[in-house]
C-alpha positions in Angstrom: 15.1 12.9 5.0 11.8 14.5 4.0 8.9 12.1 4.9 5.5 12.4 3.3 2.4 10.3 4.1 0.0 9.8 1.3 -3.7 8.9 1.8 -5.5 7.3 -1.2 -9.0 8.2 -0.1 -12.5 7.1 -1.2 -15.5 7.8 1.0 -13.3 8.2 4.1 -15.1 11.1 5.8 -16.1 9.0 8.9 -12.6 7.8 9.6 -10.3 10.5 8.3 -10.0 12.5 11.5 -9.0 9.5 13.7 -6.5 8.4 11.1 -4.8 11.8 10.9 -4.9 12.3 14.7 -3.2 8.9 15.2 -0.2 9.6 13.0 2.5 10.4 15.6 3.3 14.1 15.7 6.6 14.9 13.9 6.8 11.4 12.2 6.1 12.9 8.8 6.7 16.3 7.3 3.6 16.5 5.2 0.3 14.6 4.6 -1.1 14.5 1.1 -4.6 13.1 0.5 -6.0 12.2 -2.9 -9.7 11.9 -3.1 -10.9 9.5 -5.8 -14.2 11.2 -6.6 -15.8 10.3 -3.2 -19.6 10.6 -2.8 -19.2 12.1 0.7 -17.3 15.1 2.2 -13.8 13.5 2.3 -12.1 16.2 0.2 -13.7 19.1 2.1 -12.8 17.6 5.4 -9.2 17.1 4.3 -8.9 20.8 3.5 -10.5 21.6 6.9 -7.8 19.5 8.6 -5.1 21.4 6.8 -4.0 18.5 4.6 -2.7 19.1 1.1 -5.6 17.6 -0.8 -6.3 16.8 -4.4 -9.5 15.4 -6.0 -10.0 13.3 -9.1 -12.9 14.5 -11.3 -13.6 10.9 -12.2 -13.0 7.7 -10.2 -9.6 6.2 -11.2 -9.6 3.2 -8.9 -7.4 2.2 -6.0 -4.3 1.8 -8.2 -5.0 4.9 -10.1 -5.4 6.8 -6.9 -2.0 5.6 -5.7 -0.4 6.8 -8.9 -1.5 10.3 -8.2 -0.4 10.0 -4.6 3.2 9.1 -5.6 3.4 11.6 -8.3 2.4 14.4 -5.9 4.8 13.1 -3.2 7.8 12.9 -5.5 7.0 16.4 -6.8 7.1 17.7 -3.2 10.6 16.2 -2.8 9.7 13.2 -0.6 12.6 10.9 0.2 10.4 8.5 2.2 6.7 7.9 1.3 4.3 6.2 3.6 1.1 4.9 2.0 -1.7 4.8 4.6 -5.3 3.9 4.1 -7.5 6.7 5.7 -10.1 4.2 6.8 -8.3 3.7 10.2 -8.0 0.0 9.7 -4.2 0.1 10.2 -2.7 1.6 13.4 -0.7 4.7 12.3 1.4 4.6 15.4 3.9 2.4 13.6 4.7 5.0 11.0 7.9 6.4 12.6 9.3 2.8 13.0 8.6 2.1 9.3 10.2 5.3 8.1 13.1 4.8 10.5 14.0 1.4 8.9 14.2 3.1 5.5 16.1 6.1 6.8 18.7 3.9 8.4 19.3 2.1 5.1 18.1 -1.3 6.3 15.2 -1.7 3.8 13.9 0.0 0.6 10.3 -1.2 1.2 8.6 -1.8 4.6 5.1 -3.3 5.0 2.8 -3.4 8.0 2.1 -7.0 8.8 -1.4 -7.5 10.2 -1.0 -11.3 10.7 1.1 -11.5 13.9 -1.0 -14.4 15.2 -4.1 -16.2 13.8 -6.1 -15.4 17.0 -5.2 -11.7 16.9 -6.2 -11.1 13.3 -9.5 -13.1 13.5 -10.4 -11.3 16.8 -9.7 -8.0 15.1 -12.4 -8.9 12.6 -10.7 -10.2 9.5 -13.1 -12.5 7.7 -11.9 -16.2 7.9 -11.9 -16.6 4.1 -9.7 -13.5 3.8 -7.3 -14.9 6.4 -7.0 -18.2 4.6 -6.6 -16.6 1.2 -4.0 -14.1 2.6 -1.9 -16.9 4.2 -2.1 -19.1 1.1 -1.2 -16.4 -1.4 1.6 -15.0 0.9 3.1 -18.5 1.3 3.2 -19.1 -2.5 4.6 -15.6 -3.1 7.3 -16.0 -0.5 8.3 -19.4 -1.9 8.5 -18.3 -5.5 10.2 -14.9 -5.0 12.6 -15.9 -2.2 11.1 -13.3 0.2 10.1 -14.0 3.8 7.2 -11.5 4.4 4.5 -12.1 7.0 1.9 -10.9 4.4 2.0 -9.6 0.9 -1.3 -7.8 1.0 -1.0 -5.0 3.4 -2.4 -1.5 2.8 0.2 0.1 5.0 3.6 0.6 3.2 6.6 2.8 3.3 8.8 3.3 0.2 12.2 5.0 -0.3 12.4 7.5 -3.1 14.8 5.1 -4.8 12.0 2.5 -4.9 9.6 4.9 -6.5 12.2 5.9 -9.1 13.1 2.3 -9.8 9.8 0.6 -10.1 7.6 1.1 -13.3 4.5 1.5 -11.1 3.0 4.0 -13.6 2.4 1.0 -15.9 0.6 -1.0 -13.2 -3.1 -1.7 -13.0 -5.5 1.0 -11.8 -7.2 -1.7 -9.7 -6.4 -3.4 -6.4 -3.8 -5.7 -8.0 -1.5 -2.6 -8.2 -0.1 -3.5 -4.8 0.8 -7.0 -5.8 2.4 -5.9 -9.1 4.5 -3.3 -7.2 5.9 -5.9 -4.8 6.8 -8.4 -7.5 8.6 -5.6 -9.4 10.4 -4.6 -6.2 11.5 -8.2 -5.7 12.6 -8.5 -9.3 14.7 -5.3 -9.0 16.5 -6.6 -6.0 15.1 -4.0 -3.6 15.2 -4.9 0.1 11.7 -5.6 1.4 10.9 -6.1 5.1 7.9 -5.8 7.4 6.9 -5.0 11.0 3.8 -6.1 12.9 0.9 -3.6 12.9 -2.4 -3.9 14.8 -5.4 -3.9 12.4 -9.1 -3.9 13.0 -12.2 -4.4 10.8 -15.3 -2.4 11.5 -18.3 -1.1 9.4 -16.7 2.2 8.4 -13.4 0.6 7.3 -13.1 -0.1 3.6 -13.0 -3.7 2.6 -13.5 -5.4 -0.7 -16.3 -8.0 -0.9 -16.0 -11.7 -1.6 -16.4 -11.5 -5.4 -13.9 -8.7 -5.7 -11.6 -10.6 -3.4 -11.7 -13.7 -5.6 -11.0 -11.5 -8.7 -8.1 -9.9 -6.8 -6.6 -13.3 -5.9 -6.8 -14.4 -9.6 -5.2 -11.2 -10.8 -2.4 -11.6 -8.1 -1.7 -15.1 -9.5 -1.5 -13.7 -13.0 0.9 -11.0 -11.7 3.0 -13.7 -10.1 3.1 -15.6 -13.4 4.3 -12.4 -15.2 7.0 -12.0 -12.5 8.2 -15.6 -13.0 8.2 -15.3 -16.8 10.4 -12.2 -16.6 12.7 -13.6 -13.9 13.2 -16.8 -15.9 13.9 -14.9 -19.1 10.9 -16.2 -20.9 9.5 -12.7 -21.7 10.5 -9.1 -21.1 7.4 -7.0 -20.4 7.5 -3.3 -20.0 6.8 -3.3 -16.2 10.0 -5.2 -15.8 12.1 -3.2 -18.2 14.3 -0.5 -16.6 13.7 2.9 -18.0 10.3 2.2 -19.4 
């Protein structure tokens, strides 16, 4: 199966080399980077590293960047797509295990779960308020969707081609809530979602949304959950949950 890693990048020049170097050799067939109009030399460095790189002329946001990533990966014939943040926060060494779970037909979606233990994640630098919010939201999301994921808010994900051809992700937000909408749609479609533990670390060069943006993200996630429930219970039928839209 052709495996492609996509890197939605924004001002990742300081961490890109370590991220790419840490992807196990032979675990993916191609790496595609999409630069979301960075203010640094991310795009130029990606070309220097031999990556297939694209650059947005205007900033499209985190979700908008992923949309370009998936379009490019599908056009390249990807059968498994790994979405990895190029900020080196997530340990890329788990990539072959994630793709293997999909290749073996066990799951359609695999997430990297940062929260193996409370001590580990807090020692790794996750702010306490983010830990509490992540655990609270994930608990609610698991309960109401019938899933059993360690966390719903990981930035390391692997998708089968079937997943990307089933989910109406092109209709999702261009902002950070894109990821939450994607998982709710995957759950609604009956796709098999699983996760594996992944070491994660927080440091100054790693991207991280601030408190105000985190609160906004949490509120948008709850609205996305409400949309999922309304469609699941047959109260509405929005385009994101309508096959073929």
